[in-house]
C-alpha positions as CSV (number, residue, x, y, z in Angstrom):
1,M,-23.6,2.3,-12.4
2,K,-20.7,4.6,-11.6
3,I,-19.4,3.8,-8.1
4,L,-16.8,5.9,-6.2
5,I,-15.2,4.1,-3.3
6,A,-13.2,6.0,-0.8
7,V,-10.8,3.9,1.4
8,H,-7.8,4.8,3.6
9,S,-5.5,2.5,1.7
10,F,-5.6,0.0,-1.2
11,L,-3.4,-2.5,-3.0
12,P,-0.5,-3.1,-2.9
13,V,-1.1,-2.5,0.8
14,Q,-2.3,-5.7,2.4
15,G,-5.2,-5.9,4.9
16,G,-8.7,-7.1,5.3
17,I,-10.4,-3.9,4.2
18,E,-8.0,-3.4,1.2
19,N,-8.6,-7.0,0.0
20,H,-12.4,-6.7,0.5
21,V,-12.6,-3.6,-1.5
22,Y,-10.5,-5.1,-4.3
23,Q,-12.5,-8.3,-4.5
24,I,-16.0,-6.7,-4.6
25,S,-14.7,-4.0,-7.0
26,K,-13.6,-6.8,-9.4
27,E,-17.2,-8.2,-9.2
28,F,-18.7,-4.8,-9.8
29,V,-16.6,-4.3,-13.0
30,A,-17.4,-7.9,-14.1
31,N,-21.1,-6.9,-13.9
32,S,-20.6,-3.8,-16.2
33,N,-20.2,-1.1,-13.6
34,S,-17.4,1.4,-13.4
35,V,-15.4,1.7,-10.2
36,L,-13.1,4.6,-9.1
37,I,-11.1,4.1,-5.9
38,I,-10.0,7.3,-4.1
39,T,-7.2,6.4,-1.6
40,S,-4.0,7.6,-0.1
41,S,-0.6,7.1,-1.7
42,E,2.2,4.8,-0.5
43,K,5.9,4.6,-1.4
44,N,6.5,3.4,-4.9
45,T,2.9,3.5,-6.0
46,K,1.5,5.2,-9.0
47,K,-0.8,8.2,-8.6
48,E,-3.2,6.8,-11.1
49,E,-3.5,3.3,-12.5
50,I,-6.0,0.7,-13.6
51,I,-6.0,-2.8,-11.9
52,D,-8.4,-5.4,-13.3
53,G,-10.6,-2.7,-14.7
54,I,-10.7,-0.8,-11.4
55,K,-9.5,2.9,-11.8
56,I,-7.4,4.1,-8.8
57,K,-6.4,7.6,-7.8
58,R,-4.0,8.0,-5.0
59,F,-3.3,11.2,-3.0
60,F,-0.5,12.4,-0.7
61,K,-1.4,11.8,2.9
62,I,-0.4,13.0,6.4
63,N,-0.2,10.0,8.7
64,C,-1.6,9.8,12.2
65,P,0.9,8.2,14.6
66,F,-1.7,6.5,16.7
67,F,-3.9,4.6,14.2
68,S,-2.8,2.8,11.1
69,S,-6.1,3.5,9.3
70,V,-6.1,7.2,10.1
71,N,-4.4,9.4,7.5
72,F,-5.3,12.6,5.9
73,P,-5.1,12.7,2.1
74,I,-5.6,16.4,1.7
75,L,-6.7,16.7,-1.9
76,A,-8.8,13.6,-2.0
77,F,-11.9,15.4,-0.9
78,F,-11.7,17.9,-3.9
79,E,-11.3,14.9,-6.2
80,M,-14.5,13.4,-4.7
81,L,-16.3,16.7,-5.4
82,K,-15.0,16.8,-8.9
83,Q,-16.3,13.4,-9.8
84,D,-19.9,12.6,-10.7
85,P,-20.6,9.0,-9.6
86,D,-24.1,7.6,-9.1
87,I,-23.2,6.5,-5.6
88,Y,-20.5,7.2,-3.0
89,V,-19.2,4.4,-0.9
90,S,-16.6,4.2,1.9
91,H,-15.2,1.5,4.2
92,G,-13.6,1.4,7.7
93,Y,-14.7,2.9,11.0
94,G,-11.8,4.9,12.3
95,S,-10.8,6.3,9.0
96,I,-11.2,9.9,7.7
97,M,-12.4,8.7,4.3
98,P,-16.0,8.0,5.3
99,I,-16.3,11.5,6.6
100,L,-14.9,13.1,3.4
101,S,-16.9,10.9,1.0
102,S,-20.2,11.3,2.9
103,L,-19.7,15.1,2.9
104,A,-19.0,14.9,-0.8
105,A,-22.1,12.8,-1.4
106,F,-24.2,15.3,0.7
107,I,-22.9,18.3,-1.2
108,K,-23.4,16.5,-4.6
109,R,-26.8,15.3,-3.5
110,K,-25.9,11.7,-4.2
111,P,-26.5,8.6,-2.0
112,F,-23.8,7.3,0.3
113,V,-23.3,3.8,1.6
114,F,-20.8,2.9,4.4
115,T,-19.4,-0.5,5.1
116,L,-18.4,-1.3,8.7
117,H,-15.7,-4.0,8.9
118,G,-15.3,-4.1,12.7
119,Y,-16.0,-2.0,15.7
120,P,-12.7,-1.3,17.3
121,E,-12.0,-2.1,21.0
122,I,-9.5,0.6,21.9
123,K,-7.4,0.5,25.1
124,G,-4.8,2.7,26.6
125,K,-3.9,6.2,25.4
126,K,-5.6,5.7,22.1
127,R,-9.0,5.8,23.8
128,F,-9.0,9.6,23.9
129,F,-8.7,9.9,20.2
130,Y,-11.2,7.1,19.7
131,Y,-13.8,8.9,21.7
132,I,-13.3,12.1,19.8
133,Y,-13.9,10.2,16.6
134,K,-17.0,8.4,18.0
135,L,-18.6,11.5,19.4
136,F,-17.8,14.1,16.8
137,M,-16.8,12.5,13.5
138,A,-18.6,9.1,13.1
139,P,-22.1,10.7,13.5
140,I,-21.4,12.7,10.3
141,F,-21.2,9.7,8.0
142,L,-23.4,7.4,9.9
143,N,-26.3,9.9,9.6
144,I,-25.6,10.7,6.0
145,A,-25.4,7.0,5.0
146,K,-28.5,5.6,3.4
147,K,-27.4,2.0,4.2
148,I,-24.7,0.6,6.5
149,I,-23.3,-2.7,5.5
150,I,-21.8,-4.7,8.3
151,V,-19.5,-7.6,7.5
152,S,-19.6,-8.9,11.1
153,K,-22.6,-10.0,13.1
154,A,-20.6,-9.2,16.3
155,S,-20.4,-5.5,15.3
156,K,-24.2,-5.1,15.0
157,S,-25.0,-4.9,18.7
158,K,-22.4,-2.1,19.1
159,I,-23.1,0.0,16.0
160,E,-26.9,-0.2,16.3
161,Q,-26.5,2.0,19.4
162,E,-25.4,4.8,17.1
163,V,-27.7,4.5,14.1
164,N,-31.2,3.6,13.0
165,Q,-31.3,-0.2,12.9
166,N,-33.3,-0.1,9.6
167,K,-30.1,1.1,7.9
168,L,-28.1,-2.0,8.8
169,I,-27.5,-4.8,6.3
170,Y,-25.4,-7.9,7.0
171,I,-23.1,-9.0,4.1
172,P,-20.0,-11.0,5.2
173,N,-16.5,-11.1,3.8
174,G,-15.7,-13.6,1.0
175,V,-12.9,-15.7,-0.2
176,S,-11.3,-16.0,-3.6
177,E,-11.7,-19.2,-5.6
178,D,-7.9,-19.1,-6.2
179,F,-7.3,-20.0,-2.5
180,S,-6.5,-23.7,-2.7
181,C,-3.3,-25.7,-2.2
182,L,-1.9,-28.8,-4.0
183,E,-0.5,-30.5,-0.9
184,D,-2.3,-31.0,2.4
185,Y,-1.2,-29.5,5.7
186,T,0.4,-32.8,6.9
187,K,3.3,-32.3,4.5
188,K,4.1,-28.8,5.8
189,N,6.1,-27.6,8.9
190,N,5.3,-23.9,9.3
191,I,3.1,-22.6,12.1
192,S,2.1,-19.2,10.7
193,Y,0.6,-15.9,11.5
194,I,-0.8,-13.8,8.6
195,G,-1.9,-10.2,9.1
196,R,-0.8,-6.8,10.2
197,L,1.8,-6.5,12.9
198,D,0.2,-4.3,15.5
199,E,-0.6,-4.5,19.2
200,D,-4.2,-5.6,18.7
201,K,-3.1,-8.7,16.8
202,Q,-1.2,-10.0,19.9
203,V,1.4,-12.0,17.8
204,H,3.5,-12.2,20.9
205,I,1.1,-14.9,22.2
206,L,2.0,-17.1,19.2
207,I,5.7,-16.6,19.8
208,N,5.3,-17.5,23.5
209,V,3.4,-20.6,22.7
210,F,5.7,-21.7,19.9
211,A,8.6,-21.5,22.4
212,K,6.8,-24.1,24.6
213,L,5.9,-26.6,21.9
214,K,7.3,-30.0,22.5
215,K,8.0,-30.6,18.8
216,R,9.2,-27.1,18.0
217,D,12.6,-28.4,16.6
218,K,10.7,-29.9,13.7
219,L,8.6,-26.8,13.0
220,G,9.2,-23.3,11.6
221,L,7.5,-20.1,12.8
222,L,6.4,-17.9,9.9
223,I,5.1,-14.3,10.6
224,V,3.7,-12.6,7.5
225,G,2.5,-9.0,7.5
226,K,3.3,-5.3,7.3
227,D,4.9,-3.8,10.4
228,E,2.8,-1.2,12.2
229,G,5.0,-0.6,15.1
230,V,5.7,-3.9,16.9
231,K,8.0,-5.9,14.6
232,T,11.2,-5.0,16.5
233,K,9.5,-5.9,19.8
234,L,8.4,-9.3,18.4
235,Q,11.9,-10.0,17.0
236,N,13.4,-9.2,20.4
237,L,10.9,-11.6,22.1
238,A,11.7,-14.3,19.6
239,Y,15.4,-13.9,20.2
240,K,15.0,-13.9,24.0
241,L,13.0,-17.2,23.8
242,N,15.4,-18.7,21.3
243,V,12.8,-18.9,18.6
244,D,14.0,-18.7,15.0
245,A,11.0,-16.7,13.6
246,K,10.9,-15.8,9.9
247,F,9.3,-12.4,9.2
248,L,8.0,-11.6,5.7
249,V,6.1,-8.9,3.9
250,L,4.3,-10.3,0.8
251,G,2.2,-8.8,-1.9
252,Y,-1.4,-10.0,-2.3
253,E,-0.5,-12.3,-5.2
254,K,1.9,-14.2,-2.9
255,I,-0.3,-14.5,0.2
256,K,-1.8,-17.7,-1.0
257,Q,1.6,-19.4,-1.1
258,A,2.1,-18.4,2.6
259,Y,-1.0,-20.3,3.5
260,C,0.1,-23.3,1.3
261,D,3.5,-23.4,3.0
262,S,1.9,-23.7,6.4
263,K,0.8,-26.6,8.5
264,L,-1.6,-24.4,10.4
265,I,-2.5,-20.7,11.0
266,V,-2.9,-18.9,14.3
267,L,-4.8,-15.6,14.7
268,P,-4.5,-14.5,18.4
269,S,-6.1,-11.1,18.0
270,R,-7.6,-9.0,20.7
271,Y,-10.5,-8.1,18.5
272,E,-11.7,-8.8,14.9
273,G,-14.9,-8.3,13.0
274,F,-15.0,-10.9,10.4
275,S,-11.4,-11.8,9.6
276,L,-10.5,-12.7,6.0
277,V,-7.7,-14.9,7.4
278,W,-10.4,-17.3,8.8
279,L,-11.9,-17.9,5.3
280,E,-8.6,-17.9,3.4
281,A,-7.0,-20.4,5.7
282,M,-10.1,-22.7,5.6
283,A,-10.3,-22.4,1.8
284,C,-6.7,-23.4,1.5
285,G,-7.3,-26.5,3.6
286,R,-5.3,-25.2,6.5
287,P,-6.4,-25.5,10.1
288,I,-7.0,-22.0,11.6
289,F,-6.7,-21.5,15.4
290,S,-8.3,-18.3,16.5
291,S,-9.1,-16.3,19.7
292,K,-12.8,-16.0,20.4
293,V,-13.3,-12.6,18.8
294,G,-15.9,-11.1,16.5
295,D,-17.7,-13.6,14.4
296,A,-15.2,-16.4,15.1
297,E,-17.6,-18.7,16.9
298,Y,-20.3,-18.2,14.3
299,I,-18.0,-18.9,11.4
300,F,-16.2,-21.8,13.0
301,K,-19.5,-23.4,13.9
302,Q,-20.5,-23.2,10.3
303,A,-17.3,-24.6,8.9
304,Y,-16.1,-27.0,11.6
305,K,-19.5,-28.1,13.0
306,D,-19.3,-29.8,16.4
307,K,-15.4,-29.7,16.1
308,K,-15.3,-25.9,16.4
309,D,-14.0,-25.9,19.9
310,L,-10.9,-27.7,18.8
311,F,-9.9,-24.5,17.0
312,L,-10.9,-21.7,19.3
313,F,-9.1,-20.5,22.4
314,E,-9.3,-17.8,25.0
315,T,-5.9,-18.0,26.8
316,E,-2.3,-18.6,25.9
317,Q,-2.3,-21.8,27.8
318,E,-5.4,-23.0,26.0
319,L,-3.8,-22.3,22.6
320,L,-0.7,-24.3,23.7
321,E,-2.8,-27.3,24.7
322,K,-4.8,-27.2,21.5
323,L,-1.7,-27.0,19.3
324,E,0.0,-29.8,21.2
325,Y,-3.1,-32.0,20.7
326,F,-3.3,-31.1,17.0
327,L,0.3,-31.9,16.4
328,E,-0.1,-35.3,18.1
329,N,-3.3,-36.1,16.1
330,E,-3.2,-34.1,13.0
331,T,-4.3,-36.8,10.6
332,K,-7.6,-37.1,12.6
333,Y,-8.4,-33.6,11.4
334,I,-8.2,-34.2,7.7
335,Q,-11.9,-34.7,6.9
336,T,-12.9,-31.8,9.1
337,I,-10.5,-29.5,7.3
338,K,-11.6,-30.7,3.9
339,N,-15.3,-30.1,4.8
340,A,-14.5,-26.6,6.0
341,S,-12.7,-25.8,2.7
342,E,-15.6,-27.0,0.6
343,F,-18.1,-25.1,2.7
344,V,-16.5,-21.6,2.7
345,K,-15.7,-21.8,-1.1
346,K,-19.4,-22.4,-1.7
347,E,-21.0,-20.1,0.8
348,Y,-18.5,-17.3,0.9
349,S,-17.5,-16.7,-2.7
350,W,-16.6,-13.2,-3.7
351,K,-19.0,-13.4,-6.6
352,K,-21.9,-14.0,-4.3
353,I,-20.8,-11.3,-1.9
354,G,-20.3,-8.8,-4.7
355,L,-23.7,-9.4,-6.2
356,Q,-25.4,-9.0,-2.8
357,T,-23.5,-5.7,-2.3
358,L,-24.6,-4.4,-5.8
359,E,-28.2,-5.1,-4.9
360,I,-27.9,-2.8,-1.9
361,Y,-26.4,-0.1,-4.1
362,K,-29.2,-0.5,-6.6
363,E,-31.9,-0.4,-3.9
364,V,-30.4,2.8,-2.6
365,L,-30.4,4.4,-6.0
366,E,-34.0,3.3,-6.7
367,N,-35.2,4.8,-3.4
368,K,-33.5,8.0,-4.3
369,K,-35.7,8.2,-7.4
C-alpha cells in the first residue's frame, strides 16, 4: 500500500503528533508499505530525506502567529496532487494540512483518513480564529474523510457533534519499547516537565509549586521542550521565585534520557487528548503527575489501578500536596510504578497501534472497491 501522510510538522520537531506519525509510519514500512510524509520545512532541515524507510518532503511555510500547528506550506498541495498514493492521510485538528490533503484526495478520487489527536479548548483572542476554522474549514476534511481515527476517548463526545458517528474509530497513542531506564526514580533528583512551552501547557503551575516544596534544595527543576512563546515569561517567573530552573530543547533520540534523569514528571496542561508523555513516563518507570484532562483518568485507572488519585490533580495546591506526600513516601510507590511500566509496554506498543491503524486503511480501500 502506498500511503501519503500530510502533517503540519515532522521530525526533528518534537511533539505528540510528530512522534505519533513517526512511530506508526515505521510500523507501516516494517509491514511492506511505502510512506511519503508531506510536511513543512524548518531551519536546518533537508527538503527531502529518508528516515527509517520513511520518505519525507518538506515545503516552505508561512507561519500563523496565533497557533503553533497552523502554517501554510504553499507548494505542498501541488505535491499532493502530483503523487499517486493508494490512500491520503492527515493528522491534527487546527492544521491546514487536513484541508489540503482531503481536497487532493477528493480531486484524485482516492480515500482520505483523518486522525484527531485532541479537540482544542481555545480561550481568549484565539477563539475567533478557532471558530472560523470550525465553521468553514473543518467541515471540508471531516466530510471527505472515510474514517476518522480518534486517539482520545475524551475527544469523541465533542467531535461526534460534527460528523457521522459511524466514521469514528478509537485507536490510542502508543509507546516505544526503547523507553526504559536502568536506574529507578529514587536515585534521581529532577522534577521535570517534558512537552511544548505554550500557554495551554501551564508550566507556570509547576514552577509555582516547585518554589513551595519543602525539600526543593535537594531537587532540580528540568523543563524540556520547544519554546512557542512563553519561555521568557517562565524564566522570569523562575527568577522571581528564586527557582534555578534548567531549560532544554532535545531531539527525539535524547528525550528518553530526560525521563531517565528525572525523579518524577509533571504535566499541568489546560487540555490534552491522549498525551504521549503519560505513556512515556510510565514506560520509563517514572511517576507522572497530571491535571485531569483528556483521557488522563482513563489511562491512570488502567495503569495505577486504585492508586490513580495519587497522581491526578485539579488545582495548584492539590499538586503541591501530592508532590510533598510523594517525596516523603516515594519508596512506597515502587511496585505501583513498576506495574504501570509493564502494563503500558504490553498494552500500548507502537507495533500494536500501527497494525490496528493499517487495518483501518485496508478496510477503507476495500470499501472503495
